[in-house]
N, C-alpha and C positions, 0 to 999 in steps of 0.2 A: 274638814278640817284638814285634811292631808294634800288636799288642792289649793289651799291655800299656802300651805308651808310650799310643797313644790313649785307655786309661781313667786314665791318669796326667794327662796334660796335660786332658781333661774333668772331674778332679776339680779342678784348678788353678783352671780357670775356672768352674769352681759354685763351690768354696768361698768365696769374697767374698761373694756373691750369698745363700748360707744365712747369714754372718755379719751380715748387715745387719739392723740392726733398725727401729724402726717411722721413720716419714720425718714431718719438720718439714709441719705443714699451716697453711694461713692461710684467715681471714676478713675480709672487709672490706662495712660497710656506711656508705651516705652518707644526708645528709638536706639537703632544701633549706627552708629556713626562713625567714621573712618578717620580718627583723629584720636591724636591723645587725650586723657582726661583731663590735663591740663589745660589744653589749647580749649576745650569746648567750656572747661569752666570759663576760663577768660572772658568767654564771649556772653555767658549768663549770670557773672557774678555780681556785674553791680545792679542792685536790686531796682536802680532809677532809669537803666538801659534796657528796655525791651524791644529794640531797634530788631532785634532777630524773628520777633513776631509778626507775622504777616497780618494779621487783623489790628495790631496796635497801631495807629496814627503818630501818637506823641506821649511819653511819659514825662510828667513833671512831679514831684515831691521835695518833701527835705529829710534831713537826719541819716543820710548816706544808707550805712549797711547795717546801721544800730537796730538792735529792737525798738520795738514800737516807732519808728520811722513811717511814714505815710507816703503814698503817691497816686497818684491820679491816671489812670490809663485811658485816654481818650480814643474809642476807637473808631477805624476808618468806614464802617457801616454805621457810624454815628453812636451817641451816648457814651458816657465812661465809667469806669470801674474805680473807686475806693476803696482801696487797700491796707492794710499794715503790716510791717513785716513783725513777725513773729520770735521767731530763732534764725538763727544766721552760723553758718560754721564753716568757713574758708577752706580750713584743714579737711574735713569730711567732704568738702565741696557738696554744699545742699543749705538750702532754706525754704523756710513757711510762711505764709502770709494768712491773712483773717482779712474777709473782706465781711462785715456784719449786714449791712443794709445794703440797695442797690436798687436800681429801678427793674423790675422784674421783666418788662418790655425790653431792656437789653439783653439781660439776662435771664433767664427765667429760674432762677435759684435764689435762694438767702441762707447766709450763716454759710459762707464757703470757707473752707480751710482747704488751704493746696501746699505742698511739699514737693520742691523740685529736684531732684539729686542727679549726681553724675555719678558713675562706678565703672572701675577699669573690668575692659569686655579681653579676650584672646586675640592673640594680632596684635596690639597695640591701639586697639578700638575702645570706644567707649560707651556705655549704654547709660543713655538719660530716660529718666522715670520721672513720671510729674502726676500726681494721685491728688485728688479732689474729692474731700465729703462736704456735704450740700443737704439742706432742707430743697422742697420745690419752691416753685416763684410764689406762690398762693396757697398758703399755711391750711384755707378755712377746708371746711368737709367738703365738698364738690367742687373743687378748681374748675376752671374752662382747661379746654384742653391744651391751652397751648403753656399752660403755667401747672400741669399736673408731675406727677412723678415720671411719667416715659418724656416728658417734653423736657425736663430738668437735665434727664439722665443722657438722651440724645444731644441736646447742646451744649453739655460739658464736654464730653465725648469729643466733639466738634471741635470744640474752640481748644483743648489741651491737642488733641490730634496735628490740628492747623498751627500751633505753635512751635510742636518738636519738628512737625516737616517744615515748618520755615527755619529753624536753628541746624538740622540736617541740611538745606540747599548751603548752609555759608561753608560748607566743609564737600568741597567736590568727591565724588567717589564713592557716598556714603548713601 
């Protein structure tokens, strides 16, 4: 009788672990820019203008900088990303976006939330942070190597880094 109880207990303990899906991943990149925060914010403040990001070929959308506005980012490498503006605070110089669905072949993530912020740094400089939270491209149990957690994290870090490097390039000496 004891082995059956032990087996039952083991199954009860193991079942939640087996039922658990992918975990939310995070990525963050920052850059220090040799310009005042208001000047940096002026470049990125328009939700529908991603001309500072070298990966983006064009941006279209509606609603301006009002939460629930929508935009489509056409990427230079092909494909597009469609996200919504979730929060916008011009005074605090930050905004948040949400991309609920996308083609994971374009960017191997799902349920992508981002937060872009500009802060004051010593010497009249700015620190720009771009954070992301997301799930891997394929939420199933055994994803292909290009859709797993490692691929999602690598792609998000590269995407954020390229954008911030493009922004910094707009300000000589950064």
